[in-house]
N, C-alpha and C positions, 0 to 999 in steps of 0.2 A: 853479862847482860848490859845492853846499851840503853841509856836513859834518853828519852826524847826531850827536846827543848820545847816547852809549851809556851814560851813568850817571856815577857818581863815579870820579874817578881815585884811584889808590892814595895819593897825597899828600893829597888832600882827605879821604879816609877817616882817615888818621893824624891830621890836623889836627882833625877832628871828635872823635875819641877823646881826644886830648890836652885839648881844651877841656872835654869831659864829665868827665874825670878831675879836672881842676882844680876844677870846680864841685862835684863830689861831695866832694872833700877839704875844701873850704871849708865845706860844709854840715855835715860830721861835726865839724870843729873848732868851729864856732859852737854846735853842740848841747852839746858838752862844756863850752864856755865859759859857756853859759847856766846849766848846773847849778852851776858854781862861783859864778856871780853870785848865784844863789838862796841858796846856803848862806852866802856872805859877807854878803849883805844881812841875813839872819836873825841872824847873829852880831853884826853892827854894831848892829842894832836892840836886841838884848838888852843889849849892852855900854853903849849910850847910856842906856837906861832904868836900868841899874844906877847910873850916875853920878847921875841925877836922884833915885833912891831914896836913895842915900847922902847927898846934900845935904839932902833932905827929912827924913831920919832924924835928922840932927844939928840941925835947926832946929824940928821940930814935936813936939808931944806930944799924943796918943800917936803913936809912931813907926810909919810905914808900912813894909811889906815889899813885895818884888817877887815875884809869884806867876807861874810859868810852868806852863801846864797844857794838856791835850788836851781839846778839846770839839768834838763833831760833826765828826770827821775833819779837824781843823785845830788848830794850835798858837796859843795866845793868851798874852798876859801882861797882868797887871793890878797896879797899885800900890794896895794896900789895907791896912787894919788888921784882921788876923785874920778874913778872910772865911770863911764856911761853904762847904762843898763845893758847895752849890747856887748860891752866888754866883759861882762860877768858871764863867761861861757866855760867850756870844758878845758880852757887853757890854765885854769886855776888848779890847785892841789885837791885831788879827790879826797874827801873826808870819809864818806860812807855812801853806799847805795841806799835804797829805800827801806832799810831795816832799823833806822833810828828816826827820831823826831827832834828838831832843834827849835827852841823858842827863846824869845826875849821876854822877860817877865818884869812887870812893874808891880810893886807892892804899895800899900797905903790906900788913900782915898780914891786915887785914880787907877786902882789896880786892874790888871788884865794880863793876858799873855798873847803874844803874836808868834804864830808858827811861821818859820821861814818857808816860803813857797814862791811860786811864780809872781814876780813883781814886788815881793817883800823880802828884804834882806837885812841882815844885821851888820852894823859897822862898829868897830872899836878903834877909837883914835885917842892918842895921848898928847898932852901939851909938851912942847919942846922945852920949856923952861924947867919943869920939875917932874915930868913923867906922870902927872895926875891925869885922870880920865878927862877927856875933852867933852865939851857940851854937845858936840856933834855925834856922839856915840849913841847908838840905839837902833831900833828897827826903823826903816824908812818906808812910809806908805805914801804913794803918790809924790815922791820927792821931798816929803816933810819928815824930819826926825821926831820920833815919839819919845825916845829915851827909855832906859830900862834899868833895873836894879841888879839883875843877874841873868846869866845865860843858862837855860835848862836843856840838858840832853837826856833823852830817855829812849827806851825801846818803844815799839809801836803800841803795846798794851799799857804803857805807863807803869809797869811794875818795877823796872830798874831805872832809877832816876839819879842823875848827878847834876850838881849845880856848879857853875863857875862864878863865884862871887867876886866882885871887883870893888875895892875900896877906892871911892871916887877921889878923895883928897891926895892919895899917894899913887894911885894907879896899880897898886899891887893886887894880885888876884890869887885865889886859891880854890881848890876843888873840894866839894862836900858831897858825900853820898847820902841821899835821903832814905 
C-alpha cells in the first residue's frame, strides 16, 4: 500500500522555522559588526596618519599637518603644508564614504562639537621641537582655528563611537571606544 505525502509534519515545520531564525539572527549580527568595522577602520587610518605626520613634523621643514575634510560626499585626509581650501579635494586619501561622522570636540566651559563638512575641516599639527600638539590644531571655521580636545568618529546613528584623544604636551594619541 502506497502512503501519500500530505505535506510537512509539525516537527519539520518547527525545524525549518528554527533554521530561518538562526540565519536571520546571524545576518542582523553581521550587519552591526560591519558598521563597527567601518568606524574602527576609519579611526585606525586617522590614528596611523597622525603618527606619520608627527614624525614628519619633527624631521622636516616646513612642517606638514594632517587635514581631515569632507569633499564630494566622502571624508578624506591629506598630509600637507598649509593647503588652500581648493586643494582639499579627492587627491587626498579616502577615509570613508558617507557612513561615518567625524567631529572635533571641545570639552569644558567652551564645550561643543564641530562636524567635518563643507568649509569646516580638522587639522592636526605637531611642534618640530618636541612633537607636542601645535596650537594651530583644531577645526577651522572661516579660516580661524577653534581648537579641540579630541577627534570623535562614529556611525551615523551615534551608536558606535571611537575617540582619538591627543595628549597636548607630548603629542601622543590613543584610541578609546565609548
